[in-house]
C-alpha positions as CSV (number, residue, x, y, z in Angstrom):
1,M,-16.2,-0.7,13.6
2,K,-15.5,-1.2,9.9
3,K,-18.2,-2.9,7.9
4,Y,-17.5,-5.9,5.4
5,R,-20.8,-11.8,2.1
6,V,-19.3,-15.0,2.1
7,F,-21.3,-18.3,2.2
8,V,-20.5,-20.4,5.2
9,A,-20.4,-24.1,4.0
10,T,-21.2,-27.0,6.2
11,N,-20.8,-30.7,5.4
12,N,-24.5,-31.0,4.8
13,N,-25.0,-28.7,1.8
14,R,-24.9,-29.1,-1.9
15,F,-21.7,-26.9,-2.2
16,D,-19.5,-29.4,-0.5
17,N,-17.8,-30.6,-3.7
18,A,-17.0,-27.1,-4.8
19,L,-15.7,-25.8,-1.5
20,F,-13.8,-28.8,-0.2
21,S,-12.6,-30.3,-3.4
22,S,-8.9,-30.9,-4.0
23,D,-9.5,-28.9,-7.3
24,I,-10.2,-25.7,-5.3
25,R,-8.3,-22.7,-6.4
26,Q,-5.8,-20.8,-4.4
27,T,-6.6,-18.1,-1.9
28,Q,-5.1,-14.6,-1.3
29,S,-5.8,-11.8,1.0
30,A,-8.9,-9.8,0.1
31,S,-7.9,-6.4,-1.1
32,Q,-9.1,-3.2,0.6
33,E,-10.8,-2.3,-2.7
34,L,-12.9,-5.5,-2.6
35,I,-13.9,-5.0,1.0
36,D,-14.8,-1.3,0.3
37,T,-16.9,-2.4,-2.7
38,V,-18.8,-5.0,-0.8
39,S,-19.3,-2.7,2.1
40,S,-20.8,-0.1,-0.2
41,R,-23.6,-2.6,-0.9
42,R,-23.9,-4.5,2.4
43,E,-23.3,-3.9,6.1
44,V,-19.8,-5.4,6.8
45,Y,-18.4,-5.8,10.3
46,V,-14.9,-6.9,11.3
47,A,-15.1,-9.6,14.0
48,M,-13.0,-8.3,17.0
49,P,-10.8,-10.6,19.1
50,G,-12.7,-12.3,21.8
51,S,-16.1,-11.6,20.2
52,D,-18.8,-14.2,19.6
53,D,-18.6,-13.3,15.9
54,L,-14.9,-14.3,15.8
55,K,-15.6,-17.4,17.7
56,F,-18.3,-18.3,15.2
57,L,-16.0,-17.8,12.2
58,E,-13.3,-19.8,13.8
59,M,-15.7,-22.6,14.7
60,T,-17.0,-22.8,11.1
61,G,-13.6,-22.4,9.5
62,A,-14.7,-19.4,7.6
63,D,-13.1,-16.0,7.0
64,A,-16.6,-14.4,6.6
65,A,-20.3,-15.1,6.9
66,A,-23.5,-13.5,5.8
67,G,-26.5,-13.3,8.1
68,G,-29.4,-11.3,9.3
69,P,-32.5,-10.4,7.3
70,G,-31.8,-11.2,3.6
71,N,-28.2,-12.1,4.5
72,L,-27.4,-8.4,4.2
73,S,-25.0,-8.3,7.2
74,I,-21.6,-9.7,6.8
75,I,-18.9,-10.4,9.4
76,I,-15.3,-10.9,8.4
77,K,-12.0,-11.7,10.1
78,E,-9.4,-9.0,10.3
79,N,-7.5,-10.3,7.3
80,P,-10.0,-12.3,5.2
81,Q,-9.0,-14.5,2.3
82,R,-10.7,-14.9,-1.0
83,L,-10.6,-17.5,-3.7
84,T,-8.6,-16.6,-6.8
């Protein structure tokens, strides 16, 4: 399993305006170089089809999420997007 931190926003946090604003920047696929750089510092896991991790990401509308002790474990979808 390939390892891959992204903040999961909910409607009840102080980041709502930045993440859900109409002024938000465009997204593009995260490069393999970015994923490799992050995974050199954190444990990054690709959420597999049918897994609870993928169901969680789909339920929250996120491409990735950090969790575990110190938010050092990261789960990502197979083709994560990043803000540009």
